[in-house]
N, C-alpha and C positions, 0 to 999 in steps of 0.2 A: 257345697261349693268346692270346686277343684282349685288346686294351687296353680299359679301360672307356669306354663311350660318353660324349661330352661332355654336360653338363647342357643341357636344352632352354632356348631363349631365354625371358626373362621375358614373361609375358602383358601386353600393353599395356593391356588392359581391367581388369586387377586393380587394386584400390585399395591404396595404400601404407598403412603403419602410421600415418604422420603424418596422412593424410587421414581416418582413422577416430577420431583423438583428439578429445575434446570441446573446444569452443571455450573460451577464457578466460571466466571467470565475469564477469557484469556487476557494476558497482559495487553495493554493498549498499543505497545510498540514492540515489534520483534525485528531484529536485523535481517535484512534480505540483501543479497549482493546486488540485486537490480536497483535498489535505492541509491547506489553509488552513481548511477547514471544522472541523478539529479544534481550532481556536482559539476557536470560538464558546462552548463550555462554560466556558472559562477566564474569561469575563466575570463569572461568579459569584464569582470570587476578588477582584475589584476592588470591595471593599465600599463605598467612597465614592460609587460610581455609583448605588447603590440603597438607601443608608442613609437612608430616610425612611418616614413612616407613610402618606402620601397618595400616590396614590389608594388607597382601600380597595376590596377585592373581597369582597362578602358579609361585610363587617365585619372582614376579615382585612387587617392592614396590608401595604402594598406590599413591605416588607422580606421578609416571609414568603412571600407568594404568588409573588413574583418568583423566589425560590430554588426553589420547587416547580415553577414553569414551566420553569426552566432544565434540570431533570433530564430530562424527555422530549425537550426540544430537543437536549440533548447526546447522548442515545441515538440520535435520528434522524440527527444529523450523523455520528456514529461509524459507524452502520450504512450510511449512504450512501457514505462514503469506503471502507469495507470492501468493499462490493459492487462499486463502480466500479473500484477498484484491483485487486481480486482477479481480475476478468475480464481486465484488461490483463496481470496477471502470469501467468495461465494461458496466454495467447496468446504469452507470451514477449516482449512489447513493454515492457521495463522502461525 
């Protein structure tokens, strides 16, 4: 009866288990200058800045038409931040 043959030496080109583990997750929040655009819609919450009737636009007091103008402006700012930061997140550059 012959003795069992010794195990072959490990393959140096094989990857170890530690090398295949995912890297540590990036922090959940990183500051980006684009995120400052999200502050623009908050201007409509500072009522003393636009609490006036003049100038009028088509007979509508400033107080009302300014609020209506901030809505599409806020949508555009939010959309811009989403599109720009989404592209960076998909590339993995958080």
